[in-house]
C-alpha positions as CSV (number, residue, x, y, z in Angstrom):
1,M,68.2,148.0,99.3
2,K,64.5,147.4,99.9
3,L,61.8,147.7,97.2
4,V,58.0,148.1,97.5
5,V,55.4,148.0,94.8
6,D,52.3,150.2,95.3
7,K,49.6,147.9,94.1
8,N,47.1,150.8,93.8
9,I,49.3,152.4,91.1
10,C,50.8,149.3,89.4
11,I,49.2,148.5,86.0
12,G,50.9,145.1,85.6
13,C,52.9,146.0,82.4
14,G,55.7,143.7,83.5
15,M,58.6,145.9,82.6
16,C,60.2,145.4,86.1
17,I,59.8,141.6,85.7
18,D,61.4,141.7,82.3
19,I,64.3,143.7,83.6
20,C,64.8,142.0,87.0
21,P,63.0,138.7,87.3
22,E,65.2,137.8,90.3
23,V,63.4,140.4,92.3
24,F,59.9,140.9,90.7
25,Q,57.1,138.5,89.7
26,Y,53.3,138.7,89.0
27,D,50.9,138.3,91.9
28,D,47.5,136.6,91.6
29,Q,46.0,139.8,90.3
30,D,48.6,140.2,87.5
31,K,50.4,143.0,89.2
32,S,54.0,143.1,90.1
33,E,55.3,142.1,93.5
34,V,58.7,142.0,95.2
35,I,59.9,138.5,95.9
36,K,63.0,139.4,97.9
37,E,62.7,141.1,101.2
38,K,66.2,142.7,100.7
39,V,67.9,143.1,97.3
40,E,71.5,141.8,97.2
41,S,74.1,144.2,96.1
42,E,74.7,142.3,92.8
43,L,71.1,142.9,91.8
44,E,70.8,146.6,92.9
45,D,71.6,148.0,89.4
46,S,69.0,145.9,87.6
47,A,66.5,146.5,90.4
48,G,67.1,150.2,90.1
49,E,66.7,150.1,86.4
50,A,63.4,148.3,86.8
51,C,62.2,151.0,89.2
52,E,63.2,153.7,86.7
53,A,61.5,151.9,83.9
54,C,58.1,151.7,85.6
55,P,55.8,153.9,83.5
56,V,53.6,154.8,86.5
57,D,56.3,155.1,89.2
58,A,54.7,152.3,91.3
59,I,58.1,151.0,92.7
60,E,59.7,152.7,95.7
61,I,63.3,152.2,96.8
62,S,64.5,152.5,100.4
63,E,68.1,152.1,101.5
64,E,67.6,149.9,104.5
């Protein structure tokens, strides 16, 4: 699984970071960014939950 945060949409609410801090963190503009190039299988559920929790749908999932 690979994740991408659209910085143009992200409002920096931090829900994804709260749910899955192993994959997301704040960047220098206080917006979320992905810190793992590829999400390990044991983190896929929480990463998917973080994606679904995003209030502005700024996180995209691809199954690479």
